[in-house]
RONU-173431 format. One line per 2 residues: number of its first residue (from 0); their letters; for each residue x, y, z of N, C-alpha, C. Coordinates in steps of 0.02 Angstrom, whole numbers. Last residue first. Layout:
REM residues N
NUM	A	X/Y/Z/X/Y/Z/X/Y/Z; ... .
END
This chain:
REM residues 284
283	ER	-7558/12136/-10133/-7617/12109/-10163/-7629/12203/-10183; -7469/12110/-10029/-7438/12114/-10099/-7513/12116/-10148 .
281	DS	-7526/12110/-9931/-7480/12147/-9935/-7469/12145/-10016; -7629/11985/-9920/-7632/12065/-9925/-7595/12121/-9958 .
279	QS	-7533/11888/-9933/-7532/11904/-9975/-7596/11973/-10002; -7363/11915/-9841/-7417/11916/-9819/-7462/11916/-9899 .
277	AP	-7196/11899/-9823/-7260/11947/-9846/-7310/11907/-9861; -7109/11834/-9660/-7143/11820/-9758/-7164/11875/-9761 .
275	AR	-7003/11937/-9590/-7062/11891/-9591/-7090/11899/-9647; -6829/11939/-9572/-6879/11968/-9611/-6935/11896/-9606 .
273	RG	-6745/11992/-9428/-6772/11950/-9451/-6846/11962/-9499; -6704/12144/-9455/-6645/12073/-9462/-6678/12025/-9481 .
271	SS	-6761/12230/-9370/-6714/12211/-9330/-6681/12137/-9364; -6834/12278/-9508/-6773/12326/-9484/-6738/12295/-9432 .
269	ES	-6923/12157/-9490/-6885/12159/-9540/-6825/12209/-9540; -6976/12174/-9374/-6939/12128/-9383/-6902/12115/-9447 .
267	VL	-7053/12287/-9409/-7018/12314/-9368/-6960/12219/-9376; -7131/12229/-9507/-7098/12289/-9537/-7018/12314/-9467 .
265	RK	-7218/12154/-9441/-7172/12113/-9476/-7116/12180/-9520; -7308/12252/-9356/-7240/12214/-9337/-7207/12180/-9383 .
263	IR	-7358/12327/-9453/-7304/12338/-9421/-7271/12301/-9382; -7439/12204/-9512/-7391/12223/-9567/-7325/12280/-9515 .
261	DR	-7504/12189/-9377/-7456/12152/-9421/-7413/12173/-9457; -7589/12311/-9380/-7532/12295/-9305/-7499/12256/-9370 .
259	AQ	-7664/12301/-9483/-7592/12342/-9482/-7570/12350/-9424; -7746/12196/-9466/-7715/12202/-9513/-7649/12240/-9511 .
257	AA	-7813/12274/-9385/-7791/12200/-9342/-7750/12190/-9399; -7886/12353/-9430/-7820/12394/-9377/-7791/12303/-9360 .
255	EP	-7969/12277/-9524/-7929/12309/-9556/-7889/12332/-9502; -8074/12266/-9435/-8029/12209/-9428/-7966/12250/-9483 .
253	SK	-8055/12347/-9272/-8074/12336/-9340/-8051/12294/-9372; -8044/12431/-9154/-8056/12348/-9148/-8082/12337/-9200 .
251	PY	-7975/12542/-9174/-7947/12476/-9141/-7980/12428/-9151; -8003/12648/-9281/-8033/12604/-9280/-8023/12566/-9244 .
249	RA	-7901/12761/-9232/-7963/12775/-9262/-8000/12716/-9254; -7798/12685/-9212/-7811/12745/-9168/-7885/12748/-9169 .
247	IL	-7755/12644/-9310/-7759/12605/-9272/-7806/12639/-9221; -7727/12736/-9406/-7807/12694/-9453/-7812/12654/-9369 .
245	SH	-7641/12779/-9388/-7690/12815/-9389/-7747/12779/-9377; -7541/12680/-9409/-7549/12680/-9351/-7605/12722/-9328 .
243	LE	-7538/12699/-9564/-7593/12625/-9497/-7562/12643/-9447; -7476/12823/-9570/-7548/12816/-9587/-7609/12733/-9570 .
241	RV	-7350/12773/-9519/-7397/12828/-9491/-7476/12837/-9484; -7307/12714/-9622/-7305/12685/-9565/-7371/12718/-9503 .
239	GA	-7322/12800/-9728/-7344/12747/-9718/-7374/12691/-9645; -7218/12873/-9698/-7281/12896/-9697/-7329/12819/-9703 .
237	DR	-7107/12795/-9659/-7136/12856/-9617/-7211/12889/-9625; -7064/12739/-9810/-7096/12697/-9750/-7139/12736/-9684 .
235	EG	-7120/12737/-9968/-7137/12784/-9890/-7136/12774/-9842; -7117/12652/-10061/-7036/12681/-10036/-7030/12733/-9977 .
233	MN	-7219/12650/-10109/-7172/12707/-10151/-7124/12692/-10105; -7297/12546/-10014/-7261/12513/-10085/-7236/12557/-10125 .
231	LL	-7325/12622/-9918/-7257/12584/-9934/-7233/12551/-9977; -7427/12702/-9966/-7355/12737/-9969/-7274/12678/-9960 .
229	AY	-7504/12578/-10001/-7490/12607/-10073/-7431/12655/-10044; -7532/12548/-9868/-7505/12489/-9917/-7463/12536/-9981 .
227	GK	-7600/12673/-9834/-7556/12648/-9809/-7505/12608/-9851; -7716/12639/-9909/-7667/12723/-9941/-7612/12679/-9879 .
225	KL	-7774/12513/-9843/-7767/12517/-9905/-7695/12588/-9919; -7807/12622/-9741/-7771/12524/-9732/-7726/12535/-9790 .
223	QA	-7888/12681/-9780/-7861/12716/-9759/-7809/12659/-9733; -8020/12600/-9857/-7978/12660/-9864/-7906/12654/-9853 .
221	AP	-8061/12536/-9728/-7998/12488/-9781/-7960/12532/-9833; -8132/12618/-9631/-8076/12587/-9625/-7999/12539/-9665 .
219	TK	-8222/12674/-9748/-8177/12707/-9715/-8117/12681/-9686; -8317/12583/-9777/-8277/12554/-9834/-8218/12595/-9809 .
217	NG	-8432/12615/-9719/-8405/12553/-9712/-8350/12545/-9732; -8442/12790/-9694/-8460/12752/-9721/-8418/12684/-9714 .
215	GP	-8400/12918/-9639/-8434/12893/-9606/-8444/12816/-9645; -8318/13011/-9732/-8287/12995/-9692/-8312/12924/-9639 .
213	YQ	-8329/13034/-9861/-8373/12977/-9852/-8324/12966/-9787; -8230/13123/-9902/-8313/13152/-9938/-8343/13113/-9893 .
211	EL	-8105/13073/-9846/-8115/13153/-9846/-8212/13178/-9870; -8076/12958/-9871/-8083/12973/-9813/-8105/13049/-9798 .
209	VA	-8122/12958/-10020/-8147/12907/-9961/-8157/12925/-9892; -8006/13028/-10060/-8080/13044/-10071/-8108/13000/-10034 .
207	DY	-7893/12953/-10020/-7910/13016/-9988/-7956/13044/-10008; -7943/12838/-10127/-7919/12832/-10057/-7961/12874/-9998 .
205	AK	-7875/12899/-10240/-7962/12891/-10214/-7966/12871/-10150; -7738/12948/-10207/-7809/13016/-10213/-7856/12982/-10225 .
203	IA	-7692/12804/-10183/-7685/12867/-10141/-7727/12915/-10149; -7718/12793/-10318/-7743/12759/-10282/-7755/12790/-10212 .
201	EP	-7639/12880/-10378/-7667/12895/-10409/-7739/12838/-10367; -7519/12824/-10320/-7530/12908/-10346/-7598/12908/-10344 .
199	YQ	-7493/12680/-10378/-7488/12704/-10301/-7523/12757/-10305; -7549/12593/-10476/-7526/12654/-10503/-7550/12684/-10420 .
197	GQ	-7541/12459/-10489/-7484/12477/-10460/-7480/12548/-10489; -7654/12386/-10503/-7608/12404/-10571/-7565/12436/-10554 .
195	RY	-7746/12410/-10400/-7715/12308/-10408/-7658/12337/-10473; -7733/12530/-10367/-7701/12516/-10331/-7678/12440/-10380 .
193	NL	-7857/12537/-10451/-7792/12593/-10474/-7725/12557/-10436; -7937/12477/-10409/-7939/12468/-10461/-7875/12512/-10514 .
191	EG	-7965/12540/-10265/-7930/12502/-10267/-7921/12480/-10372; -8010/12663/-10301/-7956/12662/-10282/-7919/12586/-10287 .
189	LY	-8145/12615/-10345/-8105/12663/-10409/-8001/12675/-10370; -8167/12591/-10242/-8152/12526/-10276/-8129/12549/-10332 .
187	FQ	-8197/12727/-10164/-8164/12668/-10133/-8124/12596/-10205; -8321/12742/-10222/-8264/12777/-10260/-8192/12722/-10222 .
185	AN	-8404/12642/-10201/-8369/12660/-10265/-8313/12682/-10258; -8406/12679/-10079/-8378/12615/-10094/-8366/12612/-10148 .
183	GA	-8457/12815/-10060/-8417/12820/-10024/-8385/12737/-10059; -8595/12767/-10124/-8555/12812/-10134/-8480/12806/-10120 .
181	LD	-8704/12681/-10062/-8644/12668/-10071/-8593/12704/-10134; -8797/12777/-10012/-8746/12757/-9959/-8669/12713/-9994 .
179	TT	-8775/12953/-10123/-8809/12876/-10089/-8761/12848/-10052; -8736/13026/-10186/-8759/13061/-10127/-8779/12981/-10085 .
177	GY	-8694/13009/-10303/-8664/13035/-10279/-8661/13037/-10199; -8765/12943/-10441/-8792/12967/-10382/-8733/12963/-10328 .
175	FK	-8701/13000/-10545/-8772/13015/-10570/-8801/13011/-10472; -8555/13003/-10541/-8591/13053/-10583/-8660/13046/-10554 .
173	LY	-8530/12870/-10443/-8501/12929/-10448/-8560/12983/-10454; -8595/12787/-10580/-8614/12786/-10509/-8597/12838/-10470 .
171	DS	-8474/12803/-10646/-8556/12845/-10677/-8592/12840/-10610; -8357/12779/-10592/-8357/12825/-10605/-8421/12855/-10628 .
169	FE	-8407/12623/-10617/-8384/12662/-10533/-8412/12739/-10536; -8398/12613/-10731/-8452/12586/-10721/-8479/12617/-10608 .
167	QA	-8261/12621/-10757/-8312/12681/-10790/-8371/12686/-10772; -8196/12539/-10702/-8180/12609/-10679/-8233/12667/-10683 .
165	AL	-8226/12427/-10743/-8273/12425/-10696/-8265/12504/-10680; -8180/12453/-10879/-8263/12453/-10887/-8271/12459/-10822 .
163	QF	-8043/12427/-10828/-8079/12472/-10877/-8138/12477/-10875; -8049/12291/-10780/-8035/12350/-10740/-8053/12410/-10779 .
161	KA	-8100/12169/-10771/-8111/12213/-10810/-8117/12290/-10783; -8087/12074/-10658/-8025/12091/-10677/-8042/12132/-10745 .
159	AN	-8201/12037/-10583/-8160/11965/-10654/-8136/12042/-10703; -8225/12106/-10485/-8188/12036/-10471/-8194/12013/-10549 .
157	YD	-8268/12214/-10579/-8217/12210/-10558/-8174/12165/-10504; -8385/12157/-10639/-8334/12202/-10671/-8261/12190/-10634 .
155	RL	-8461/12189/-10505/-8462/12104/-10559/-8389/12126/-10588; -8468/12310/-10466/-8417/12265/-10456/-8415/12187/-10488 .
153	GN	-8512/12366/-10611/-8444/12386/-10582/-8429/12344/-10521; -8663/12298/-10590/-8620/12302/-10636/-8556/12293/-10619 .
151	NY	-8680/12371/-10456/-8697/12299/-10445/-8646/12284/-10533; -8712/12488/-10512/-8670/12474/-10454/-8630/12392/-10432 .
149	LV	-8810/12499/-10573/-8742/12513/-10611/-8684/12498/-10551; -8926/12424/-10513/-8890/12409/-10568/-8809/12426/-10605 .
147	DA	-8923/12515/-10429/-8918/12470/-10402/-8880/12424/-10457; -9005/12622/-10497/-8919/12639/-10452/-8895/12567/-10429 .
145	PP	-9030/12616/-10669/-9030/12591/-10618/-8968/12641/-10565; -8925/12716/-10778/-8959/12675/-10778/-8999/12645/-10701 .
143	AQ	-9012/12865/-10858/-8925/12836/-10825/-8960/12783/-10788; -9058/12942/-10989/-9057/12878/-10944/-9010/12848/-10905 .
141	AQ	-9015/13059/-11103/-9006/12975/-11113/-9026/12991/-11017; -9138/13180/-11137/-9088/13172/-11099/-9074/13098/-11105 .
139	PQ	-9198/13216/-11305/-9213/13186/-11217/-9147/13160/-11197; -9162/13370/-11386/-9157/13302/-11410/-9169/13292/-11332 .
137	GS	-9233/13523/-11326/-9205/13482/-11371/-9211/13414/-11384; -9412/13591/-11267/-9316/13553/-11261/-9300/13510/-11336 .
135	GA	-9530/13617/-11293/-9458/13639/-11321/-9406/13652/-11288; -9591/13508/-11246/-9610/13524/-11318/-9547/13557/-11339 .
133	DP	-9540/13370/-11135/-9551/13453/-11142/-9541/13459/-11208; -9576/13192/-11159/-9520/13291/-11117/-9570/13327/-11166 .
131	AL	-9704/13137/-11028/-9719/13173/-11096/-9630/13237/-11066; -9730/13097/-10899/-9664/13087/-10910/-9648/13087/-11009 .
129	DQ	-9828/13161/-10765/-9815/13145/-10845/-9752/13149/-10869; -9811/13063/-10622/-9808/13136/-10638/-9799/13119/-10746 .
127	KP	-9905/12991/-10502/-9900/12973/-10562/-9888/13060/-10600; -9869/12991/-10307/-9921/13017/-10371/-9895/13027/-10446 .
125	AN	-9787/12856/-10247/-9800/12930/-10262/-9853/12952/-10324; -9782/12707/-10219/-9824/12754/-10190/-9833/12845/-10199 .
123	MD	-9697/12657/-10285/-9780/12643/-10306/-9822/12691/-10252; -9601/12755/-10281/-9629/12750/-10368/-9690/12746/-10356 .
121	DM	-9558/12654/-10162/-9562/12749/-10158/-9600/12759/-10237; -9556/12543/-10188/-9611/12575/-10153/-9618/12642/-10152 .
119	QK	-9409/12570/-10285/-9484/12522/-10306/-9555/12556/-10279; -9348/12615/-10182/-9362/12664/-10247/-9446/12640/-10258 .
117	SM	-9343/12475/-10109/-9364/12568/-10062/-9360/12599/-10136; -9280/12407/-10197/-9347/12395/-10166/-9376/12456/-10135 .
115	KA	-9167/12473/-10197/-9220/12449/-10264/-9262/12449/-10242; -9092/12449/-10061/-9093/12520/-10096/-9157/12522/-10168 .
113	VR	-9094/12310/-10096/-9130/12362/-10013/-9169/12447/-10049; -8970/12290/-10169/-9048/12266/-10182/-9105/12307/-10136 .
111	AK	-8884/12369/-10110/-8908/12390/-10166/-8964/12360/-10177; -8874/12297/-10004/-8885/12356/-9999/-8925/12389/-10022 .
109	LE	-8776/12184/-10067/-8889/12199/-10021/-8899/12258/-10014; -8699/12250/-10111/-8723/12205/-10152/-8807/12214/-10121 .
107	DL	-8637/12249/-9975/-8638/12300/-10033/-8686/12284/-10089; -8630/12121/-9941/-8657/12177/-9911/-8693/12218/-9935 .
105	SD	-8531/12075/-10032/-8607/12044/-10014/-8648/12093/-9991; -8422/12138/-10002/-8466/12164/-10046/-8540/12109/-10067 .
103	HL	-8401/12104/-9846/-8420/12182/-9870/-8475/12192/-9941; -8367/11965/-9865/-8414/11992/-9874/-8463/12040/-9866 .
101	AQ	-8272/11977/-9942/-8310/11954/-9990/-8366/11976/-9952; -8171/12072/-9848/-8193/12085/-9919/-8247/12043/-9941 .
99	IQ	-8167/11924/-9758/-8189/11989/-9741/-8225/12038/-9791; -8104/11857/-9859/-8159/11800/-9838/-8198/11901/-9813 .
97	GS	-7989/11914/-9856/-8022/11915/-9943/-8087/11878/-9887; -7960/11900/-9729/-7941/11943/-9739/-8001/11960/-9831 .
95	VQ	-7928/11766/-9702/-7980/11796/-9669/-7983/11872/-9693; -7826/11741/-9781/-7867/11709/-9797/-7934/11746/-9765 .
93	DN	-7712/11808/-9710/-7754/11832/-9778/-7814/11791/-9800; -7717/11748/-9602/-7733/11830/-9586/-7771/11827/-9649 .
91	RS	-7674/11642/-9630/-7741/11625/-9628/-7751/11717/-9606; -7533/11669/-9670/-7591/11661/-9742/-7654/11644/-9722 .
89	AS	-7468/11717/-9572/-7496/11758/-9617/-7537/11759/-9663; -7488/11585/-9504/-7514/11612/-9479/-7534/11687/-9533 .
87	ES	-7387/11510/-9585/-7463/11488/-9610/-7500/11543/-9543; -7289/11585/-9541/-7302/11577/-9616/-7378/11575/-9613 .
85	NQ	-7286/11555/-9401/-7290/11628/-9438/-7321/11633/-9502; -7237/11425/-9416/-7318/11445/-9388/-7323/11507/-9429 .
83	QQ	-7139/11431/-9487/-7186/11392/-9534/-7249/11413/-9513; -7064/11457/-9387/-7073/11496/-9460/-7132/11479/-9496 .
81	VS	-7070/11369/-9280/-7091/11445/-9259/-7129/11487/-9340; -7026/11277/-9347/-7077/11265/-9333/-7123/11317/-9322 .
79	KQ	-6888/11312/-9345/-6893/11284/-9419/-7005/11301/-9395; -6887/11312/-9215/-6878/11386/-9264/-6904/11361/-9293 .
77	LA	-6871/11182/-9180/-6919/11238/-9161/-6926/11288/-9201; -6762/11113/-9256/-6834/11114/-9270/-6888/11177/-9272 .
75	DV	-6660/11228/-9170/-6687/11210/-9242/-6729/11187/-9278; -6681/11162/-9081/-6696/11239/-9076/-6710/11226/-9134 .
73	AA	-6646/11011/-9071/-6725/11012/-9058/-6724/11106/-9070; -6531/11016/-9131/-6566/10990/-9179/-6626/11021/-9143 .
71	TM	-6472/11065/-8998/-6462/11113/-9049/-6511/11078/-9087; -6490/10955/-8916/-6504/11003/-8911/-6508/11056/-8942 .
69	RN	-6402/10876/-8979/-6466/10858/-8973/-6531/10932/-8948; -6292/10929/-8962/-6315/10899/-9034/-6394/10901/-9001 .
67	IN	-6302/10922/-8808/-6281/10972/-8866/-6306/10977/-8920; -6286/10803/-8797/-6352/10813/-8769/-6362/10889/-8809 .
65	DT	-6176/10734/-8836/-6217/10739/-8882/-6269/10764/-8871; -6081/10824/-8753/-6085/10836/-8814/-6164/10809/-8880 .
63	SQ	-6116/10751/-8638/-6139/10830/-8637/-6133/10824/-8713; -6069/10648/-8681/-6143/10641/-8639/-6149/10730/-8649 .
61	EI	-5933/10675/-8699/-5974/10638/-8754/-6047/10630/-8729; -5913/10691/-8584/-5895/10748/-8600/-5895/10725/-8660 .
59	LN	-5935/10601/-8476/-5974/10644/-8478/-5929/10707/-8507; -5820/10521/-8542/-5892/10500/-8531/-5930/10561/-8527 .
57	KM	-5703/10576/-8485/-5705/10582/-8557/-5800/10545/-8559; -5720/10558/-8352/-5729/10642/-8345/-5754/10624/-8453 .
55	VG	-5702/10416/-8339/-5776/10483/-8314/-5794/10526/-8352; -5578/10423/-8395/-5614/10409/-8436/-5705/10419/-8402 .
53	MR	-5505/10502/-8280/-5510/10523/-8344/-5583/10471/-8366; -5522/10403/-8159/-5596/10464/-8166/-5568/10516/-8254 .
51	ED	-5462/10318/-8187/-5538/10280/-8210/-5560/10347/-8197; -5314/10372/-8230/-5346/10339/-8294/-5432/10317/-8282 .
49	FS	-5326/10407/-8084/-5339/10437/-8122/-5350/10445/-8191; -5313/10273/-8017/-5372/10299/-7985/-5383/10363/-8050 .
47	QQ	-5186/10227/-8072/-5245/10197/-8096/-5325/10235/-8087; -5079/10322/-8016/-5096/10309/-8084/-5184/10273/-8119 .
45	MR	-5121/10290/-7911/-5125/10365/-7903/-5151/10365/-7976; -5048/10160/-7899/-5142/10155/-7871/-5164/10243/-7886 .
43	AI	-4940/10199/-7923/-4969/10157/-7977/-5043/10158/-7955; -4903/10271/-7811/-4895/10305/-7878/-4943/10244/-7927 .
41	SE	-4894/10181/-7721/-4942/10216/-7725/-4944/10274/-7801; -4788/10092/-7762/-4861/10047/-7752/-4921/10105/-7754 .
39	QL	-4686/10180/-7747/-4693/10148/-7799/-4797/10134/-7832; -4695/10179/-7611/-4688/10234/-7660/-4714/10231/-7733 .
37	TQ	-4657/10057/-7561/-4721/10083/-7538/-4747/10138/-7597; -4533/10071/-7626/-4607/10008/-7653/-4657/10019/-7649 .
35	VQ	-4461/10137/-7536/-4484/10151/-7633/-4533/10101/-7675; -4481/10089/-7427/-4517/10145/-7445/-4497/10163/-7528 .
33	TQ	-4408/9960/-7431/-4473/9980/-7441/-4521/10033/-7447; -4288/10038/-7490/-4312/9989/-7517/-4387/9982/-7485 .
31	LQ	-4274/10101/-7329/-4266/10137/-7408/-4283/10101/-7485; -4233/9972/-7255/-4310/10017/-7249/-4305/10075/-7314 .
29	VM	-4143/9926/-7315/-4195/9876/-7326/-4246/9939/-7296; -4019/10021/-7284/-4051/10016/-7347/-4113/9974/-7376 .
27	DR	-4025/10034/-7139/-4061/10093/-7170/-4083/10057/-7251; -3977/9888/-7128/-4043/9897/-7113/-4070/9958/-7143 .
25	SA	-3847/9940/-7179/-3906/9888/-7220/-3975/9886/-7186; -3801/10019/-7065/-3814/10046/-7159/-3854/9999/-7206 .
23	AL	-3800/9928/-6978/-3830/10008/-6971/-3871/9990/-7058; -3680/9830/-7023/-3759/9788/-6996/-3808/9891/-7000 .
21	AP	-3599/9947/-7029/-3607/9887/-7110/-3672/9851/-7078; -3575/9980/-6887/-3602/10010/-6938/-3625/9985/-7028 .
19	IY	-3536/9840/-6830/-3579/9896/-6812/-3628/9934/-6869; -3417/9808/-6906/-3464/9774/-6925/-3533/9809/-6895 .
17	GL	-3303/9907/-6836/-3321/9910/-6906/-3387/9871/-6917; -3304/9886/-6708/-3322/9935/-6730/-3344/9946/-6804 .
15	LL	-3273/9732/-6706/-3357/9746/-6698/-3362/9826/-6695; -3139/9763/-6745/-3180/9726/-6799/-3244/9747/-6796 .
13	II	-3085/9834/-6636/-3105/9866/-6716/-3132/9830/-6745; -3088/9728/-6565/-3136/9799/-6528/-3150/9827/-6616 .
11	AV	-2996/9637/-6592/-3058/9625/-6591/-3120/9686/-6582; -2879/9723/-6583/-2921/9677/-6633/-2993/9672/-6645 .
9	AV	-2873/9724/-6439/-2890/9789/-6476/-2917/9764/-6543; -2892/9600/-6405/-2914/9632/-6390/-2942/9685/-6440 .
7	AS	-2729/9568/-6424/-2811/9526/-6493/-2858/9547/-6452; -2675/9675/-6393/-2643/9661/-6457/-2735/9643/-6487 .
5	KS	-2674/9615/-6250/-2699/9672/-6261/-2709/9699/-6343; -2701/9421/-6266/-2671/9483/-6256/-2707/9556/-6286 .
3	PK	-2782/9326/-6150/-2794/9357/-6202/-2767/9417/-6212; -2733/9205/-6034/-2774/9279/-6036/-2758/9297/-6112 .
1	AM	-2755/9027/-6064/-2708/9092/-6069/-2754/9145/-6070; -2801/8913/-5937/-2827/8949/-5981/-2787/9020/-5981 .
END
């Protein structure tokens, strides 16, 4: 067999050296393509996971929005309920105040009847006196109606809104029976007559007369309460609030003190921008 020449060997070596790099390049290309495909698959999985998480987030946001809307509606309903309860509470306070006033009036009428019976008993037990008029006197003096009759007439006309007639009857009662137990009540109703007609300065004078001349009467707390209301209605807020605080300090357990606290509370609410509904007792 013939021995290959050196030139043939050299050509073979050259061809072999050229084939090895080509083979290595082909392997690198396959590996690169494999890595790219793996990366693409990873990106696809990440995209799918991201889409799934975004869907979950969207559902959570929608649920949170629904919950917020429901909570807002619940808060609005609760606020309306509280406002309605406050209004109903003020109305109940007005009804209680009216009932208390009616009880006071009934008590006054009962006292007048008891005073009448007591007077009749005194007349029965007292010695008879000569009722003939003095010959030297001029015309006989007019007799005043009995105390209970005069007071009850004034109270009846007051409740019937016959203000002028009631004012005359209560004034006559004070003129003829100014030292009786019901004199302070008659003075109070004179103030009430002025108050109902919007004559607040005159009403305050009448209430002051109750406070000064009949401090132990059963109408004294009511007179101070209505004096405070009258001052507030005149726009004298500071003076009115002071009067209500004074009433609370003097008669802390009285129904009038409870009404004064309620009025002060609503005045504070009005000042802070949360206007409370006016009660019937404030308007009367």
